[in-house]
A tleap script that builds the chain and sets N, CA, C and O, in Angstrom:
source leaprc.protein.ff14SB
mol = sequence {
  NMET ALA LEU PHE PRO LYS GLU THR THR LEU
  ASN TRP VAL LEU ARG PHE LEU ASN LYS GLN
  SER ALA VAL SER ARG VAL GLU ILE GLN SER
  TYR LYS ARG ASN ARG SER ILE LYS VAL LEU
  LYS ARG GLU ALA LYS PHE GLN ILE ILE GLU
  ASN GLY PHE TRP LYS GLU GLU PHE ILE VAL
  GLU LYS LYS GLU LEU LYS THR LEU LEU LYS
  LYS LEU ILE ARG ARG GLU PHE PRO ARG SER
  HIE LYS LEU TRP VAL PHE LYS GLN VAL SER
  CGLU
}
set mol.1.N position { 2.271 -10.059 -3.303 }
set mol.1.CA position { 1.765 -8.507 -3.956 }
set mol.1.C position { 1.277 -7.956 -5.192 }
set mol.1.O position { 1.687 -8.110 -6.343 }
set mol.2.N position { 0.685 -7.539 -4.905 }
set mol.2.CA position { -0.711 -6.704 -5.998 }
set mol.2.C position { -0.580 -5.473 -5.618 }
set mol.2.O position { -0.205 -5.228 -4.472 }
set mol.3.N position { -0.817 -4.646 -6.365 }
set mol.3.CA position { -1.537 -3.163 -6.525 }
set mol.3.C position { -2.914 -2.848 -7.330 }
set mol.3.O position { -3.082 -2.494 -8.497 }
set mol.4.N position { -3.825 -3.105 -6.294 }
set mol.4.CA position { -5.194 -2.751 -6.840 }
set mol.4.C position { -5.379 -1.244 -6.509 }
set mol.4.O position { -4.789 -0.420 -5.810 }
set mol.5.N position { -6.568 -1.255 -7.404 }
set mol.5.CA position { -7.590 -0.368 -7.295 }
set mol.5.C position { -7.915 -0.013 -5.624 }
set mol.5.O position { -8.035 -0.930 -4.812 }
set mol.6.N position { -8.024 1.273 -5.274 }
set mol.6.CA position { -8.750 1.246 -4.069 }
set mol.6.C position { -10.023 1.047 -3.601 }
set mol.6.O position { -10.397 0.874 -2.441 }
set mol.7.N position { -10.865 1.103 -4.966 }
set mol.7.CA position { -12.681 0.457 -4.830 }
set mol.7.C position { -12.155 -0.943 -5.200 }
set mol.7.O position { -13.321 -1.334 -5.152 }
set mol.8.N position { -11.477 -2.050 -5.523 }
set mol.8.CA position { -11.929 -3.082 -5.205 }
set mol.8.C position { -11.496 -3.723 -4.472 }
set mol.8.O position { -11.855 -4.893 -4.335 }
set mol.9.N position { -10.330 -3.005 -3.569 }
set mol.9.CA position { -9.488 -3.632 -2.269 }
set mol.9.C position { -10.203 -4.689 -1.586 }
set mol.9.O position { -9.905 -5.882 -1.533 }
set mol.10.N position { -11.396 -3.958 -0.962 }
set mol.10.CA position { -11.952 -4.158 0.051 }
set mol.10.C position { -12.382 -5.829 -0.103 }
set mol.10.O position { -12.180 -6.866 0.530 }
set mol.11.N position { -13.128 -5.393 -1.397 }
set mol.11.CA position { -13.867 -6.845 -1.882 }
set mol.11.C position { -12.784 -8.050 -2.048 }
set mol.11.O position { -12.920 -9.243 -1.779 }
set mol.12.N position { -11.545 -7.273 -2.636 }
set mol.12.CA position { -10.291 -9.116 -2.813 }
set mol.12.C position { -10.117 -9.262 -1.662 }
set mol.12.O position { -10.351 -10.431 -1.356 }
set mol.13.N position { -9.797 -8.620 -0.775 }
set mol.13.CA position { -9.740 -8.767 0.387 }
set mol.13.C position { -10.251 -10.021 1.466 }
set mol.13.O position { -9.746 -10.994 2.025 }
set mol.14.N position { -12.071 -9.092 1.348 }
set mol.14.CA position { -12.740 -10.297 2.131 }
set mol.14.C position { -13.378 -11.740 1.609 }
set mol.14.O position { -14.112 -12.547 2.180 }
set mol.15.N position { -12.684 -11.721 0.047 }
set mol.15.CA position { -12.802 -13.170 -0.581 }
set mol.15.C position { -11.551 -13.936 -1.106 }
set mol.15.O position { -11.471 -14.803 -1.976 }
set mol.16.N position { -10.618 -13.374 -0.339 }
set mol.16.CA position { -9.751 -14.187 -0.376 }
set mol.16.C position { -9.372 -14.914 1.320 }
set mol.16.O position { -8.877 -16.025 1.509 }
set mol.17.N position { -9.808 -13.829 2.473 }
set mol.17.CA position { -10.070 -14.216 3.672 }
set mol.17.C position { -11.330 -15.603 3.579 }
set mol.17.O position { -11.299 -16.670 4.192 }
set mol.18.N position { -12.079 -15.246 2.868 }
set mol.18.CA position { -13.391 -16.722 3.014 }
set mol.18.C position { -12.959 -17.815 2.589 }
set mol.18.O position { -13.422 -18.908 2.916 }
set mol.19.N position { -11.505 -17.535 1.384 }
set mol.19.CA position { -11.412 -18.847 0.685 }
set mol.19.C position { -10.182 -19.714 1.669 }
set mol.19.O position { -9.948 -20.916 1.545 }
set mol.20.N position { -9.602 -18.932 2.491 }
set mol.20.CA position { -8.817 -19.740 3.528 }
set mol.20.C position { -9.038 -20.015 4.453 }
set mol.20.O position { -9.242 -19.173 5.327 }
set mol.21.N position { -9.094 -21.253 4.667 }
set mol.21.CA position { -9.457 -22.086 6.301 }
set mol.21.C position { -8.689 -22.268 6.767 }
set mol.21.O position { -9.136 -22.355 7.910 }
set mol.22.N position { -7.329 -22.490 6.859 }
set mol.22.CA position { -5.977 -21.731 7.507 }
set mol.22.C position { -5.757 -20.897 7.767 }
set mol.22.O position { -6.336 -19.994 7.163 }
set mol.23.N position { -4.881 -20.550 8.727 }
set mol.23.CA position { -4.175 -19.599 9.406 }
set mol.23.C position { -3.921 -18.544 8.389 }
set mol.23.O position { -3.291 -18.915 7.398 }
set mol.24.N position { -4.432 -16.823 8.467 }
set mol.24.CA position { -3.571 -16.081 6.959 }
set mol.24.C position { -3.396 -15.056 7.172 }
set mol.24.O position { -3.922 -14.654 8.210 }
set mol.25.N position { -2.635 -14.109 6.407 }
set mol.25.CA position { -2.678 -12.943 7.101 }
set mol.25.C position { -2.643 -12.120 5.597 }
set mol.25.O position { -1.988 -12.750 4.767 }
set mol.26.N position { -2.992 -11.342 5.287 }
set mol.26.CA position { -3.044 -9.819 4.549 }
set mol.26.C position { -3.188 -7.866 5.094 }
set mol.26.O position { -4.018 -7.117 5.609 }
set mol.27.N position { -1.750 -7.814 4.538 }
set mol.27.CA position { -1.731 -6.628 4.496 }
set mol.27.C position { -2.006 -5.414 3.569 }
set mol.27.O position { -1.530 -5.390 2.433 }
set mol.28.N position { -2.741 -4.448 4.033 }
set mol.28.CA position { -3.053 -3.830 2.466 }
set mol.28.C position { -2.405 -2.273 3.362 }
set mol.28.O position { -2.618 -1.759 4.461 }
set mol.29.N position { -1.505 -1.942 2.118 }
set mol.29.CA position { -0.681 -0.986 2.467 }
set mol.29.C position { -0.549 -0.265 1.200 }
set mol.29.O position { -0.618 -0.666 0.038 }
set mol.30.N position { -0.241 1.472 1.949 }
set mol.30.CA position { -0.889 2.499 1.003 }
set mol.30.C position { 0.745 2.807 -0.185 }
set mol.30.O position { 1.929 2.597 0.078 }
set mol.31.N position { 0.185 3.287 -1.299 }
set mol.31.CA position { 1.133 3.639 -2.425 }
set mol.31.C position { 3.009 3.518 -2.196 }
set mol.31.O position { 3.897 2.818 -2.682 }
set mol.32.N position { 2.944 4.501 -1.299 }
set mol.32.CA position { 3.991 5.120 -0.712 }
set mol.32.C position { 4.980 3.634 0.550 }
set mol.32.O position { 6.156 3.382 0.814 }
set mol.33.N position { 3.706 3.093 0.928 }
set mol.33.CA position { 4.288 2.346 2.025 }
set mol.33.C position { 4.634 2.722 3.227 }
set mol.33.O position { 5.460 2.127 3.919 }
set mol.34.N position { 4.019 3.743 3.552 }
set mol.34.CA position { 4.078 4.256 5.165 }
set mol.34.C position { 3.144 4.225 6.063 }
set mol.34.O position { 3.190 4.731 7.185 }
set mol.35.N position { 2.073 3.484 5.464 }
set mol.35.CA position { 0.507 3.302 6.125 }
set mol.35.C position { 0.277 1.841 5.981 }
set mol.35.O position { 0.563 1.222 4.956 }
set mol.36.N position { -0.272 1.289 7.088 }
set mol.36.CA position { -0.696 0.091 6.758 }
set mol.36.C position { -2.134 -0.645 7.643 }
set mol.36.O position { -2.507 -0.330 8.773 }
set mol.37.N position { -2.648 -1.511 6.884 }
set mol.37.CA position { -3.595 -1.901 8.167 }
set mol.37.C position { -3.319 -3.837 7.901 }
set mol.37.O position { -3.520 -4.358 6.804 }
set mol.38.N position { -2.985 -4.398 8.775 }
set mol.38.CA position { -2.845 -6.170 8.933 }
set mol.38.C position { -4.378 -6.585 9.019 }
set mol.38.O position { -5.216 -5.812 9.484 }
set mol.39.N position { -4.718 -7.950 8.505 }
set mol.39.CA position { -6.063 -8.221 8.592 }
set mol.39.C position { -5.415 -10.028 8.830 }
set mol.39.O position { -5.155 -10.783 7.893 }
set mol.40.N position { -5.243 -10.452 10.662 }
set mol.40.CA position { -4.810 -11.928 10.827 }
set mol.40.C position { -6.057 -12.363 10.902 }
set mol.40.O position { -6.946 -11.720 11.460 }
set mol.41.N position { -6.259 -13.717 10.236 }
set mol.41.CA position { -7.603 -14.662 10.302 }
set mol.41.C position { -7.212 -15.571 11.014 }
set mol.41.O position { -6.464 -16.281 10.342 }
set mol.42.N position { -7.324 -15.965 12.099 }
set mol.42.CA position { -7.730 -16.906 13.511 }
set mol.42.C position { -8.557 -17.958 13.602 }
set mol.42.O position { -8.871 -18.049 14.789 }
set mol.43.N position { -9.199 -19.002 12.824 }
set mol.43.CA position { -10.439 -20.123 12.782 }
set mol.43.C position { -11.097 -19.067 12.666 }
set mol.43.O position { -10.877 -18.397 11.657 }
set mol.44.N position { -12.333 -18.472 13.872 }
set mol.44.CA position { -13.240 -17.477 13.927 }
set mol.44.C position { -13.447 -15.921 14.112 }
set mol.44.O position { -14.422 -15.184 13.968 }
set mol.45.N position { -12.127 -15.720 14.491 }
set mol.45.CA position { -11.560 -14.498 14.461 }
set mol.45.C position { -10.865 -13.964 13.623 }
set mol.45.O position { -10.187 -14.620 12.833 }
set mol.46.N position { -10.928 -11.925 13.648 }
set mol.46.CA position { -9.902 -11.772 13.145 }
set mol.46.C position { -9.137 -10.931 13.738 }
set mol.46.O position { -9.769 -10.601 14.742 }
set mol.47.N position { -8.146 -10.378 13.723 }
set mol.47.CA position { -7.121 -9.428 14.470 }
set mol.47.C position { -6.859 -8.538 13.474 }
set mol.47.O position { -6.041 -8.986 12.671 }
set mol.48.N position { -7.267 -7.401 13.221 }
set mol.48.CA position { -7.073 -6.237 12.808 }
set mol.48.C position { -6.083 -5.046 13.347 }
set mol.48.O position { -6.542 -4.085 13.964 }
set mol.49.N position { -4.706 -5.187 13.067 }
set mol.49.CA position { -3.559 -4.075 13.371 }
set mol.49.C position { -3.635 -2.685 12.195 }
set mol.49.O position { -3.344 -2.666 10.999 }
set mol.50.N position { -4.173 -1.540 13.147 }
set mol.50.CA position { -4.070 -0.692 12.109 }
set mol.50.C position { -2.556 0.271 12.345 }
set mol.50.O position { -2.253 0.499 13.516 }
set mol.51.N position { -1.548 0.869 11.123 }
set mol.51.CA position { -0.682 1.267 11.666 }
set mol.51.C position { -0.286 2.561 10.453 }
set mol.51.O position { 0.381 2.418 9.428 }
set mol.52.N position { -0.950 3.835 10.978 }
set mol.52.CA position { -0.734 4.982 10.249 }
set mol.52.C position { -0.687 6.149 10.830 }
set mol.52.O position { 0.263 6.598 11.472 }
set mol.53.N position { -2.147 6.879 10.525 }
set mol.53.CA position { -2.495 7.768 11.528 }
set mol.53.C position { -3.126 7.499 12.884 }
set mol.53.O position { -2.940 8.099 13.943 }
set mol.54.N position { -3.710 6.732 12.688 }
set mol.54.CA position { -4.025 6.222 14.210 }
set mol.54.C position { -3.050 4.556 14.486 }
set mol.54.O position { -2.697 3.890 13.513 }
set mol.55.N position { -2.782 4.170 15.755 }
set mol.55.CA position { -2.354 2.757 15.911 }
set mol.55.C position { -3.353 2.102 16.701 }
set mol.55.O position { -2.930 2.309 17.838 }
set mol.56.N position { -4.513 1.378 16.832 }
set mol.56.CA position { -5.077 0.640 17.167 }
set mol.56.C position { -4.809 -0.876 16.584 }
set mol.56.O position { -4.263 -1.400 15.614 }
set mol.57.N position { -5.410 -1.197 17.578 }
set mol.57.CA position { -5.807 -3.148 17.254 }
set mol.57.C position { -7.016 -3.725 17.665 }
set mol.57.O position { -7.474 -3.462 18.777 }
set mol.58.N position { -7.550 -4.442 16.931 }
set mol.58.CA position { -9.199 -4.565 17.009 }
set mol.58.C position { -9.002 -6.351 16.623 }
set mol.58.O position { -8.198 -6.920 15.885 }
set mol.59.N position { -10.353 -6.985 17.663 }
set mol.59.CA position { -10.495 -8.221 17.211 }
set mol.59.C position { -11.988 -8.447 17.276 }
set mol.59.O position { -12.749 -8.238 18.221 }
set mol.60.N position { -12.187 -8.816 16.328 }
set mol.60.CA position { -13.807 -8.642 15.529 }
set mol.60.C position { -14.318 -10.265 14.915 }
set mol.60.O position { -13.447 -10.995 14.442 }
set mol.61.N position { -15.473 -10.642 14.957 }
set mol.61.CA position { -15.938 -11.463 14.271 }
set mol.61.C position { -16.291 -11.060 12.469 }
set mol.61.O position { -16.310 -9.953 11.930 }
set mol.62.N position { -16.588 -12.698 11.759 }
set mol.62.CA position { -16.874 -11.953 10.638 }
set mol.62.C position { -17.680 -11.254 9.715 }
set mol.62.O position { -17.506 -10.720 8.619 }
set mol.63.N position { -19.107 -11.513 10.906 }
set mol.63.CA position { -19.756 -9.894 10.393 }
set mol.63.C position { -19.909 -9.010 10.483 }
set mol.63.O position { -20.823 -8.413 9.915 }
set mol.64.N position { -18.848 -8.364 11.455 }
set mol.64.CA position { -18.236 -7.006 11.966 }
set mol.64.C position { -16.788 -6.703 10.811 }
set mol.64.O position { -16.286 -5.606 10.565 }
set mol.65.N position { -16.469 -7.743 10.386 }
set mol.65.CA position { -15.197 -7.579 9.364 }
set mol.65.C position { -15.579 -6.788 8.309 }
set mol.65.O position { -14.654 -6.013 8.062 }
set mol.66.N position { -16.439 -6.634 7.628 }
set mol.66.CA position { -16.305 -5.498 6.387 }
set mol.66.C position { -16.526 -4.440 6.990 }
set mol.66.O position { -15.680 -3.558 6.840 }
set mol.67.N position { -17.744 -4.141 7.893 }
set mol.67.CA position { -17.883 -2.785 7.973 }
set mol.67.C position { -16.724 -2.065 8.478 }
set mol.67.O position { -16.389 -0.967 8.035 }
set mol.68.N position { -15.944 -2.857 9.660 }
set mol.68.CA position { -14.996 -2.227 10.133 }
set mol.68.C position { -13.681 -1.464 9.100 }
set mol.68.O position { -13.238 -0.315 9.087 }
set mol.69.N position { -13.307 -2.813 8.215 }
set mol.69.CA position { -12.457 -2.560 7.155 }
set mol.69.C position { -12.642 -1.418 6.147 }
set mol.69.O position { -11.672 -0.936 5.561 }
set mol.70.N position { -13.923 -0.982 5.948 }
set mol.70.CA position { -14.006 -0.080 5.043 }
set mol.70.C position { -13.874 1.019 5.770 }
set mol.70.O position { -13.124 1.974 5.567 }
set mol.71.N position { -14.790 0.808 6.801 }
set mol.71.CA position { -14.179 2.438 7.751 }
set mol.71.C position { -12.414 2.161 8.004 }
set mol.71.O position { -11.744 3.184 7.862 }
set mol.72.N position { -12.064 1.591 8.162 }
set mol.72.CA position { -10.277 1.715 8.260 }
set mol.72.C position { -9.614 2.307 7.110 }
set mol.72.O position { -8.822 3.249 7.126 }
set mol.73.N position { -10.081 1.563 5.991 }
set mol.73.CA position { -9.720 1.707 4.522 }
set mol.73.C position { -9.971 3.991 4.253 }
set mol.73.O position { -9.255 4.930 3.906 }
set mol.74.N position { -11.016 3.837 4.579 }
set mol.74.CA position { -11.121 5.583 4.131 }
set mol.74.C position { -10.280 6.255 5.342 }
set mol.74.O position { -9.526 7.173 5.022 }
set mol.75.N position { -10.334 5.937 6.486 }
set mol.75.CA position { -9.718 6.397 7.307 }
set mol.75.C position { -7.858 6.504 7.246 }
set mol.75.O position { -7.150 7.510 7.304 }
set mol.76.N position { -7.573 5.436 7.146 }
set mol.76.CA position { -5.947 5.126 6.875 }
set mol.76.C position { -5.856 6.116 5.308 }
set mol.76.O position { -5.627 7.325 5.307 }
set mol.77.N position { -6.014 5.560 4.473 }
set mol.77.CA position { -6.035 5.864 2.121 }
set mol.77.C position { -6.765 6.827 2.059 }
set mol.77.O position { -6.884 6.883 0.835 }
set mol.78.N position { -7.470 7.801 2.511 }
set mol.78.CA position { -8.036 8.930 2.330 }
set mol.78.C position { -8.142 9.690 0.943 }
set mol.78.O position { -9.219 10.046 0.464 }
set mol.79.N position { -6.748 9.925 0.275 }
set mol.79.CA position { -6.597 10.302 -0.652 }
set mol.79.C position { -5.933 8.838 -1.711 }
set mol.79.O position { -5.991 9.184 -2.891 }
set mol.80.N position { -5.607 8.018 -1.630 }
set mol.80.CA position { -4.790 6.890 -2.343 }
set mol.80.C position { -5.781 6.352 -3.506 }
set mol.80.O position { -7.007 6.247 -3.477 }
set mol.81.N position { -5.182 6.151 -4.177 }
set mol.81.CA position { -6.117 5.150 -5.585 }
set mol.81.C position { -5.911 4.027 -5.645 }
set mol.81.O position { -6.801 3.260 -6.012 }
set mol.82.N position { -5.006 3.705 -5.394 }
set mol.82.CA position { -3.703 2.447 -5.401 }
set mol.82.C position { -3.205 2.313 -3.961 }
set mol.82.O position { -2.658 3.032 -3.125 }
set mol.83.N position { -3.787 0.667 -4.092 }
set mol.83.CA position { -3.189 0.203 -2.756 }
set mol.83.C position { -2.555 -1.440 -3.112 }
set mol.83.O position { -2.901 -2.322 -3.898 }
set mol.84.N position { -1.572 -1.319 -2.194 }
set mol.84.CA position { -0.714 -2.436 -1.987 }
set mol.84.C position { -1.519 -3.311 -1.387 }
set mol.84.O position { -2.014 -2.821 -0.371 }
set mol.85.N position { -1.840 -4.365 -1.592 }
set mol.85.CA position { -1.903 -5.549 -0.479 }
set mol.85.C position { -1.093 -7.164 -0.498 }
set mol.85.O position { -1.166 -7.924 -1.464 }
set mol.86.N position { -0.658 -7.337 0.234 }
set mol.86.CA position { 0.199 -8.629 0.568 }
set mol.86.C position { -0.874 -9.882 1.242 }
set mol.86.O position { -1.929 -9.761 1.866 }
set mol.87.N position { -0.296 -10.798 0.926 }
set mol.87.CA position { -0.449 -12.023 1.556 }
set mol.87.C position { -0.217 -12.615 1.747 }
set mol.87.O position { 0.253 -12.981 0.670 }
set mol.88.N position { 0.059 -13.729 2.696 }
set mol.88.CA position { 0.146 -14.548 3.525 }
set mol.88.C position { -0.279 -15.884 4.125 }
set mol.88.O position { -0.461 -15.719 5.331 }
set mol.89.N position { -0.495 -17.068 3.776 }
set mol.89.CA position { -1.092 -18.243 4.103 }
set mol.89.C position { -0.221 -19.223 4.836 }
set mol.89.O position { 0.696 -19.862 4.320 }
set mol.90.N position { -0.696 -19.289 6.413 }
set mol.90.CA position { 0.303 -20.622 7.219 }
set mol.90.C position { -0.351 -21.592 6.874 }
set mol.90.O position { -1.190 -21.331 6.012 }
set mol.91.N position { -0.298 -22.771 7.252 }
set mol.91.CA position { -0.584 -23.555 7.246 }
set mol.91.C position { -0.370 -24.489 8.955 }
set mol.91.O position { -0.752 -25.653 9.075 }
savepdb mol mol.pdb
quit
């Protein structure tokens, strides 16, 4: 668990997911923890679950991940300056 500036959160999440070869999970939450974006890595696909203003689920490949996460962070956390990031690695 760590508190990151909103500008660096996306790069940190992408770097963490690229390093992991096993199934892993990252959850991004607002400072008040009332909205979240969960990213689950499963081999070549990524499952993204948005839980906040909108409740949606996406399954994307690696090349689409950055643009979608950037859009969701802007949409879910428009006025946030700091975001909580939780990581979990499953073997």
